[in-house]
Structures are given as structure tokens and as C-alpha cells.
PLY file of the C-alpha trace (Angstrom):
ply
format ascii 1.0
element vertex 177
property float x
property float y
property float z
element edge 176
property int vertex1
property int vertex2
end_header
7.80 -214.69 7.97
8.99 -210.82 8.50
8.92 -212.26 12.15
10.84 -215.45 11.81
13.47 -213.92 9.73
14.19 -210.70 12.32
14.20 -212.83 15.49
16.68 -215.23 13.93
18.52 -211.86 13.15
18.33 -211.31 17.27
20.47 -214.43 18.01
23.40 -212.70 16.52
23.04 -210.01 18.87
25.36 -209.75 22.30
22.40 -207.84 23.59
20.01 -210.47 22.87
22.44 -213.44 24.17
22.63 -211.57 27.76
19.33 -210.77 28.29
18.09 -214.16 27.27
20.54 -215.45 29.99
19.19 -213.22 32.63
16.09 -214.23 31.75
16.98 -217.49 31.94
18.07 -216.79 35.30
14.41 -215.52 36.13
12.84 -218.04 34.70
15.04 -220.68 36.59
14.33 -219.07 40.01
10.42 -218.27 39.37
10.52 -222.16 38.47
11.13 -222.89 41.80
8.26 -221.11 42.92
5.55 -223.65 41.27
2.64 -224.78 42.99
0.90 -228.25 42.81
-2.22 -227.59 42.59
-3.80 -231.23 42.03
-2.12 -234.31 40.92
-1.96 -233.26 37.37
-2.52 -229.79 37.98
0.65 -227.07 38.60
0.89 -222.85 38.99
3.79 -221.30 37.96
5.34 -218.27 37.01
8.43 -219.03 35.03
5.88 -218.42 32.08
6.64 -214.35 32.56
9.98 -215.09 31.46
9.27 -217.17 28.30
7.10 -214.58 27.57
9.21 -211.59 28.03
11.59 -213.33 25.75
8.84 -213.93 22.50
8.02 -210.28 23.56
11.72 -208.93 23.31
13.04 -210.98 20.58
10.43 -212.92 18.55
9.12 -216.64 17.69
12.29 -217.93 17.13
14.10 -216.55 19.88
11.33 -217.11 22.36
11.24 -220.77 21.32
14.69 -221.54 21.70
14.57 -219.50 25.29
11.61 -221.66 26.10
13.22 -225.07 25.36
16.34 -224.56 27.00
14.70 -222.69 30.06
12.38 -225.94 30.25
14.91 -228.42 30.70
17.00 -226.45 33.30
14.23 -225.47 35.22
14.17 -229.47 35.36
17.74 -229.70 35.94
17.33 -226.85 38.84
14.22 -228.35 40.58
12.95 -231.48 39.29
9.41 -232.19 40.23
9.03 -235.19 38.33
10.46 -237.66 35.25
11.76 -235.50 32.42
8.99 -235.87 29.51
10.49 -234.10 26.06
6.50 -233.43 25.18
6.19 -230.63 27.77
9.16 -229.36 26.27
7.48 -229.10 23.12
4.89 -227.74 24.49
7.41 -224.75 26.13
8.77 -223.66 22.80
5.64 -223.71 21.31
4.12 -221.19 23.66
7.64 -219.08 23.42
6.81 -219.66 19.69
3.41 -218.24 19.97
4.24 -215.71 22.38
6.62 -214.32 19.81
4.48 -214.05 16.92
1.84 -212.44 18.91
3.88 -209.85 20.76
7.18 -209.46 18.62
7.42 -205.92 17.46
3.87 -205.05 17.95
2.25 -202.23 19.96
1.61 -203.60 23.59
-1.68 -203.24 24.95
-3.63 -205.69 27.11
-6.16 -207.07 24.57
-2.80 -208.38 22.76
-0.99 -209.81 25.43
-4.78 -211.45 26.52
-4.70 -212.61 22.92
-0.76 -214.58 23.24
-1.97 -215.99 26.56
-5.57 -217.17 25.60
-3.77 -218.82 22.31
-1.11 -220.56 24.65
-4.05 -221.46 27.01
-5.81 -222.78 24.76
-3.71 -224.47 22.33
-0.74 -225.86 24.88
-1.82 -225.88 27.77
-5.31 -227.34 27.34
-5.04 -229.16 24.44
-1.45 -230.31 23.92
-0.48 -230.54 27.92
-3.62 -232.67 28.39
-2.41 -235.25 25.66
1.00 -235.77 27.03
-0.39 -236.09 30.60
-2.75 -239.11 28.95
0.50 -240.45 27.06
2.24 -240.10 30.54
-0.07 -241.34 33.10
-2.58 -243.48 30.92
-5.47 -241.46 32.01
-8.44 -240.49 29.55
-8.44 -237.51 27.74
-11.60 -236.17 28.51
-11.10 -237.54 32.29
-8.57 -234.76 32.46
-9.82 -232.23 30.47
-12.67 -230.60 32.66
-10.24 -229.66 35.72
-7.86 -228.04 33.07
-10.05 -226.41 31.23
-11.33 -224.32 34.48
-8.06 -224.14 35.74
-7.12 -222.07 32.67
-10.02 -220.36 32.05
-9.12 -219.23 35.69
-5.45 -218.80 35.40
-4.89 -216.94 31.83
-6.48 -213.46 32.00
-4.40 -213.51 35.76
-1.27 -215.08 33.48
-2.09 -211.68 30.98
-2.26 -209.33 33.52
0.83 -210.19 35.39
3.00 -209.81 32.44
0.99 -207.00 31.44
1.96 -204.89 34.53
5.63 -206.36 34.63
6.69 -205.28 31.10
4.98 -202.07 31.62
6.45 -201.36 34.57
9.91 -202.60 32.83
9.12 -200.05 29.88
8.36 -197.10 32.01
11.68 -198.32 34.17
13.84 -198.34 30.83
12.83 -194.87 29.73
13.77 -193.24 33.29
17.25 -195.13 32.75
17.94 -194.78 29.19
16.28 -191.53 28.47
0 1
1 2
2 3
3 4
4 5
5 6
6 7
7 8
8 9
9 10
10 11
11 12
12 13
13 14
14 15
15 16
16 17
17 18
18 19
19 20
20 21
21 22
22 23
23 24
24 25
25 26
26 27
27 28
28 29
29 30
30 31
31 32
32 33
33 34
34 35
35 36
36 37
37 38
38 39
39 40
40 41
41 42
42 43
43 44
44 45
45 46
46 47
47 48
48 49
49 50
50 51
51 52
52 53
53 54
54 55
55 56
56 57
57 58
58 59
59 60
60 61
61 62
62 63
63 64
64 65
65 66
66 67
67 68
68 69
69 70
70 71
71 72
72 73
73 74
74 75
75 76
76 77
77 78
78 79
79 80
80 81
81 82
82 83
83 84
84 85
85 86
86 87
87 88
88 89
89 90
90 91
91 92
92 93
93 94
94 95
95 96
96 97
97 98
98 99
99 100
100 101
101 102
102 103
103 104
104 105
105 106
106 107
107 108
108 109
109 110
110 111
111 112
112 113
113 114
114 115
115 116
116 117
117 118
118 119
119 120
120 121
121 122
122 123
123 124
124 125
125 126
126 127
127 128
128 129
129 130
130 131
131 132
132 133
133 134
134 135
135 136
136 137
137 138
138 139
139 140
140 141
141 142
142 143
143 144
144 145
145 146
146 147
147 148
148 149
149 150
150 151
151 152
152 153
153 154
154 155
155 156
156 157
157 158
158 159
159 160
160 161
161 162
162 163
163 164
164 165
165 166
166 167
167 168
168 169
169 170
170 171
171 172
172 173
173 174
174 175
175 176
């Protein structure tokens, strides 16, 4: 509950709004570099901005940011019709990143846990369900390739985020100290 309250308080700070705006621009740009890996599989890099928002500002800011960023990415680079289920998934992912990473020591284990939870709960379960609604395919037909993709992708995503966040942390210490 404390993380939710602290994260909600972050929304009152100008620094938070400005940083989220910059992360939004990063998310929109990274959203352009999405690779279609199959009919129902996409690999993208905008998770970095979503995860960073949760890490820096908590679950409330992470969820709001991820939802808005999903809609902005859809406007900037539409890759099909808009489906609100995927926006719900983005919000949930931002909330998970916020709960696991906000105001906690940055460790690879913690980043790996956050990415695993998002991969399993959001990408594999929820997004596969959204695809069954959207395209009428069987959940069990869509599930195996999505599991395989996420088993491969989540440790890569965790490593990318960990390296980027550690690098930014070191750079900010050099600049501001």
C-alpha cells in the first residue's frame, strides 16, 4: 500500500511529469522498431521505457505511463487496429514493474523477477487471451509459440533493462556528484 501512495505522490512533482514525458518520447521511438516475428508474435523494445517508469516512479505512475504510451505508440505507428485489451495489458505490466522495482535496490534478480512476472502473467496469459478474442483462434493453439517466444525473450529484456538502468545510474552519479 505504501508503494501505491508514494507513487501517487510522484504525480505531483514536475520532475516526474517531465521525466515521464521524455520516457514517452523514447517509448514512441522504440515502438517504431517493433519486429513482427509471426502472425501473432511481435518483438519490441518500448518495454524499456515502461519498465523505467515503474522503476523510477512506482506502480501508479508506471501503470498510467504504460497505458498512455500504448495509445501514443498506436497513433504514431499503427500496426493494426486498436484493441483496448492490449492497453489493459500495458497498464498491468507498468504496475507490475512498479511494484517489483520501485524504491528497491536494483539487482539483476529483481529485474529478472519483474520481467518474468510480466512475461508470464501479461504476455503469455493475458495477451494470448486477447488474441483469442481478437482473431477467434484457440487459446491452446496460440499458447505454445507465445510461451517459447517469452521464454527466450524475458531474460534478454531483463538483461537489456538492467544494463541500461545501471548505465544511467552511473552516468547520473557522475553528472550530479
